[in-house]
KENU-627410 format. One record per residue: residue number from 0; residue in three letters; x, y, z of N, C-alpha, C in turn. Coordinates in Angstrom, 1 decimal. Layout:
KENU-627410
+-----+------+--------+--------+--------+--------+--------+--------+--------+--------+--------+
! pos ! code !   n.c1 !   n.c2 !   n.c3 !  ca.c1 !  ca.c2 !  ca.c3 !   c.c1 !   c.c2 !   c.c3 !
+-----+------+--------+--------+--------+--------+--------+--------+--------+--------+--------+
! NUM !  ala !      X !      Y !      Z !      X !      Y !      Z !      X !      Y !      Z !
...
+-----+------+--------+--------+--------+--------+--------+--------+--------+--------+--------+
This chain:
KENU-627410
+-----+------+--------+--------+--------+--------+--------+--------+--------+--------+--------+
! pos ! code !   n.c1 !   n.c2 !   n.c3 !  ca.c1 !  ca.c2 !  ca.c3 !   c.c1 !   c.c2 !   c.c3 !
+-----+------+--------+--------+--------+--------+--------+--------+--------+--------+--------+
!   0 !  unk !  130.1 !   98.6 !  145.3 !  130.1 !   99.7 !  144.3 !  130.6 !   99.1 !  143.0 !
!   1 !  unk !  131.7 !   98.4 !  143.1 !  132.4 !   97.8 !  141.9 !  131.5 !   96.8 !  141.2 !
!   2 !  unk !  130.8 !   95.9 !  142.1 !  130.0 !   94.9 !  141.5 !  128.7 !   95.5 !  140.8 !
!   3 !  unk !  128.2 !   96.6 !  141.4 !  127.1 !   97.3 !  140.8 !  127.5 !   97.9 !  139.4 !
!   4 !  unk !  128.6 !   98.4 !  139.3 !  129.1 !   99.0 !  138.0 !  129.3 !   97.9 !  137.0 !
!   5 !  unk !  129.8 !   96.7 !  137.5 !  130.0 !   95.6 !  136.5 !  128.6 !   95.1 !  136.1 !
!   6 !  unk !  127.7 !   95.0 !  137.0 !  126.3 !   94.5 !  136.6 !  125.7 !   95.5 !  135.6 !
!   7 !  unk !  125.8 !   96.8 !  135.8 !  125.3 !   97.8 !  134.9 !  125.9 !   97.7 !  133.5 !
!   8 !  unk !  127.2 !   97.5 !  133.5 !  128.0 !   97.4 !  132.2 !  127.5 !   96.1 !  131.5 !
!   9 !  unk !  127.4 !   95.0 !  132.2 !  126.9 !   93.8 !  131.6 !  125.5 !   93.9 !  131.1 !
!  10 !  unk !  124.7 !   94.6 !  131.8 !  123.3 !   94.8 !  131.3 !  123.3 !   95.6 !  130.0 !
!  11 !  unk !  124.2 !   96.7 !  129.9 !  124.3 !   97.5 !  128.7 !  124.8 !   96.7 !  127.5 !
!  12 !  unk !  125.8 !   95.8 !  127.8 !  126.4 !   95.0 !  126.8 !  125.3 !   94.0 !  126.2 !
!  13 !  unk !  124.6 !   93.4 !  127.1 !  123.5 !   92.5 !  126.6 !  122.4 !   93.2 !  125.8 !
!  14 !  unk !  122.1 !   94.4 !  126.2 !  121.2 !   95.2 !  125.4 !  121.7 !   95.5 !  124.0 !
!  15 !  unk !  123.0 !   95.7 !  123.9 !  123.5 !   96.0 !  122.6 !  123.9 !   94.8 !  121.8 !
!  16 !  unk !  123.7 !   93.6 !  122.3 !  124.2 !   92.5 !  121.6 !  123.3 !   92.3 !  120.3 !
!  17 !  unk !  123.9 !   91.8 !  119.2 !  123.2 !   91.6 !  117.9 !  122.0 !   90.8 !  118.1 !
!  18 !  unk !  122.0 !   89.8 !  118.9 !  120.8 !   88.9 !  119.1 !  119.6 !   89.7 !  119.6 !
!  19 !  unk !  119.8 !   90.5 !  120.6 !  118.8 !   91.3 !  121.2 !  118.3 !   92.4 !  120.2 !
!  20 !  unk !  119.2 !   93.0 !  119.4 !  118.8 !   93.9 !  118.4 !  118.0 !   93.3 !  117.3 !
!  21 !  unk !  118.4 !   92.1 !  116.9 !  117.7 !   91.4 !  115.8 !  116.3 !   91.0 !  116.3 !
!  22 !  unk !  116.2 !   90.5 !  117.5 !  114.9 !   90.1 !  118.1 !  114.0 !   91.3 !  118.1 !
!  23 !  unk !  114.5 !   92.4 !  118.5 !  113.7 !   93.7 !  118.6 !  113.2 !   94.0 !  117.2 !
!  24 !  unk !  114.1 !   93.9 !  116.2 !  113.6 !   94.2 !  114.8 !  112.6 !   93.2 !  114.3 !
!  25 !  unk !  112.8 !   92.0 !  114.6 !  111.9 !   90.9 !  114.1 !  110.5 !   91.2 !  114.7 !
!  26 !  unk !  110.5 !   91.5 !  116.0 !  109.2 !   91.7 !  116.7 !  108.5 !   93.0 !  116.2 !
!  27 !  unk !  109.3 !   94.0 !  115.8 !  108.7 !   95.2 !  115.3 !  108.1 !   94.9 !  113.9 !
!  28 !  unk !  108.8 !   94.2 !  113.1 !  108.3 !   93.9 !  111.7 !  107.1 !   92.9 !  111.8 !
!  29 !  unk !  107.1 !   92.0 !  112.7 !  106.0 !   91.1 !  112.8 !  104.7 !   91.9 !  113.3 !
!  30 !  unk !  104.9 !   92.9 !  114.1 !  103.7 !   93.7 !  114.5 !  103.2 !   94.5 !  113.4 !
!  31 !  unk !  104.1 !   95.1 !  112.6 !  103.7 !   95.8 !  111.4 !  103.1 !   94.9 !  110.4 !
!  32 !  unk !  103.7 !   93.7 !  110.1 !  103.1 !   92.8 !  109.2 !  101.7 !   92.3 !  109.6 !
!  33 !  unk !  101.5 !   92.0 !  110.8 !  100.2 !   91.5 !  111.3 !   99.2 !   92.6 !  111.2 !
!  34 !  unk !   99.6 !   93.9 !  111.4 !   98.6 !   95.0 !  111.3 !   98.2 !   95.1 !  109.8 !
!  35 !  unk !   99.1 !   94.9 !  108.9 !   98.8 !   95.1 !  107.5 !   98.0 !   93.9 !  106.9 !
!  36 !  unk !   97.9 !   92.8 !  107.6 !   97.1 !   91.7 !  107.1 !   95.6 !   91.7 !  107.3 !
!  37 !  unk !   95.2 !   92.8 !  108.0 !   93.8 !   92.8 !  108.3 !   93.0 !   93.1 !  107.0 !
!  38 !  unk !   91.7 !   92.8 !  107.0 !   90.9 !   93.0 !  105.8 !   90.8 !   94.5 !  105.4 !
!  39 !  unk !   90.7 !   95.4 !  106.3 !   90.6 !   96.8 !  106.0 !   91.9 !   97.4 !  105.4 !
!  40 !  unk !   93.0 !   96.7 !  105.7 !   94.3 !   97.2 !  105.2 !   94.7 !   96.7 !  103.8 !
!  41 !  unk !   94.0 !   95.8 !  103.3 !   94.5 !   95.2 !  102.0 !   94.2 !   96.1 !  100.8 !
!  42 !  unk !   94.9 !   96.0 !   99.8 !   94.8 !   96.9 !   98.6 !   93.4 !   96.7 !   98.0 !
!  43 !  unk !   92.9 !   95.5 !   97.9 !   91.6 !   95.3 !   97.3 !   90.5 !   96.0 !   98.0 !
!  44 !  unk !   90.6 !   96.0 !   99.4 !   89.5 !   96.6 !  100.2 !   89.6 !   98.1 !  100.3 !
!  45 !  unk !   90.9 !   98.6 !  100.2 !   91.0 !  100.1 !  100.2 !   90.7 !  100.7 !   98.9 !
!  46 !  unk !   91.0 !  100.1 !   97.8 !   90.8 !  100.7 !   96.5 !   90.1 !   99.7 !   95.5 !
!  47 !  unk !   88.8 !   99.4 !   95.8 !   88.2 !   98.3 !   95.0 !   88.0 !   98.8 !   93.5 !
!  48 !  unk !   87.7 !  100.1 !   93.3 !   87.4 !  100.6 !   91.9 !   88.7 !  100.6 !   91.1 !
!  49 !  unk !   89.8 !  101.0 !   91.7 !   91.1 !  101.1 !   91.1 !   91.6 !   99.6 !   90.8 !
!  50 !  unk !   91.4 !   98.7 !   91.7 !   91.7 !   97.3 !   91.5 !   91.0 !   96.7 !   90.3 !
!  51 !  unk !   89.7 !   97.0 !   90.2 !   88.8 !   96.5 !   89.2 !   89.3 !   97.1 !   87.8 !
!  52 !  unk !   89.6 !   98.4 !   87.8 !   90.1 !   99.0 !   86.5 !   91.4 !   98.3 !   86.1 !
!  53 !  unk !   92.3 !   98.1 !   87.0 !   93.6 !   97.5 !   86.8 !   93.4 !   96.1 !   86.3 !
!  54 !  unk !   92.5 !   95.4 !   86.9 !   92.3 !   94.0 !   86.5 !   91.8 !   93.9 !   85.0 !
!  55 !  unk !   90.8 !   94.7 !   84.8 !   90.2 !   94.8 !   83.4 !   91.2 !   95.2 !   82.4 !
!  56 !  unk !   92.0 !   96.2 !   82.7 !   93.1 !   96.7 !   81.8 !   94.1 !   95.5 !   81.6 !
!  57 !  unk !   94.4 !   94.8 !   82.6 !   95.4 !   93.7 !   82.4 !   94.8 !   92.6 !   81.5 !
!  58 !  unk !   93.5 !   92.3 !   81.7 !   92.9 !   91.3 !   80.8 !   92.9 !   91.8 !   79.4 !
!  59 !  unk !   92.5 !   93.0 !   79.1 !   92.4 !   93.6 !   77.8 !   93.8 !   93.6 !   77.1 !
!  60 !  unk !   94.8 !   94.0 !   77.8 !   96.2 !   94.1 !   77.3 !   96.7 !   92.7 !   76.9 !
!  61 !  unk !   96.4 !   91.8 !   77.8 !   96.9 !   90.4 !   77.6 !   96.1 !   89.8 !   76.4 !
!  62 !  unk !   94.9 !   90.0 !   76.3 !   94.1 !   89.5 !   75.1 !   94.6 !   90.2 !   73.8 !
!  63 !  unk !   94.7 !   91.5 !   73.9 !   95.2 !   92.2 !   72.7 !   96.6 !   91.7 !   72.3 !
!  64 !  unk !   97.5 !   91.5 !   73.2 !   98.8 !   91.0 !   72.9 !   98.8 !   89.6 !   72.3 !
!  65 !  unk !   97.9 !   88.7 !   72.8 !   97.8 !   87.4 !   72.2 !   97.2 !   87.5 !   70.7 !
!  66 !  unk !   96.2 !   88.3 !   70.6 !   95.6 !   88.4 !   69.2 !   96.6 !   89.0 !   68.2 !
!  67 !  unk !   97.4 !   90.0 !   68.7 !   98.5 !   90.6 !   67.8 !   99.5 !   89.5 !   67.5 !
!  68 !  unk !   99.9 !   88.8 !   68.5 !  101.0 !   87.7 !   68.2 !  100.4 !   86.7 !   67.3 !
!  69 !  unk !   99.2 !   86.3 !   67.5 !   98.6 !   85.3 !   66.6 !   98.4 !   85.8 !   65.2 !
!  70 !  unk !   98.1 !   87.0 !   65.0 !   97.9 !   87.6 !   63.7 !   99.3 !   87.7 !   63.0 !
!  71 !  unk !  100.3 !   88.2 !   63.7 !  101.6 !   88.5 !   63.2 !  102.3 !   87.2 !   62.9 !
!  72 !  unk !  102.0 !   86.1 !   63.5 !  102.6 !   84.8 !   63.3 !  102.5 !   84.4 !   61.8 !
!  73 !  unk !  101.4 !   84.8 !   61.2 !  101.2 !   84.3 !   59.8 !  102.2 !   85.0 !   58.8 !
!  74 !  unk !  102.8 !   86.1 !   59.2 !  103.7 !   86.8 !   58.3 !  105.2 !   86.4 !   58.5 !
!  75 !  unk !  105.5 !   85.6 !   59.5 !  106.8 !   85.2 !   59.7 !  107.3 !   84.2 !   58.7 !
!  76 !  unk !  108.5 !   84.3 !   58.3 !  109.1 !   83.4 !   57.3 !  109.5 !   82.1 !   58.0 !
!  77 !  unk !  109.5 !   81.0 !   57.3 !  109.9 !   79.7 !   57.9 !  111.3 !   79.5 !   57.9 !
+-----+------+--------+--------+--------+--------+--------+--------+--------+--------+--------+
């Protein structure tokens, strides 16, 4: 009876140990991460039109910023 209680207590302690909890969290996050890596789950494949608009907008803003900087550079004093 006493040995059985000790064995049960030891099993509970090992279940609550930080190593076992960390391993459980790591395996949970690896399963979530692997599920998100599929082609159907990526941002590009879920929202191709929005991604295209964002990419074009980024290129336009970057180009406009460069042109403004290049134009304004002529007015700087030395």
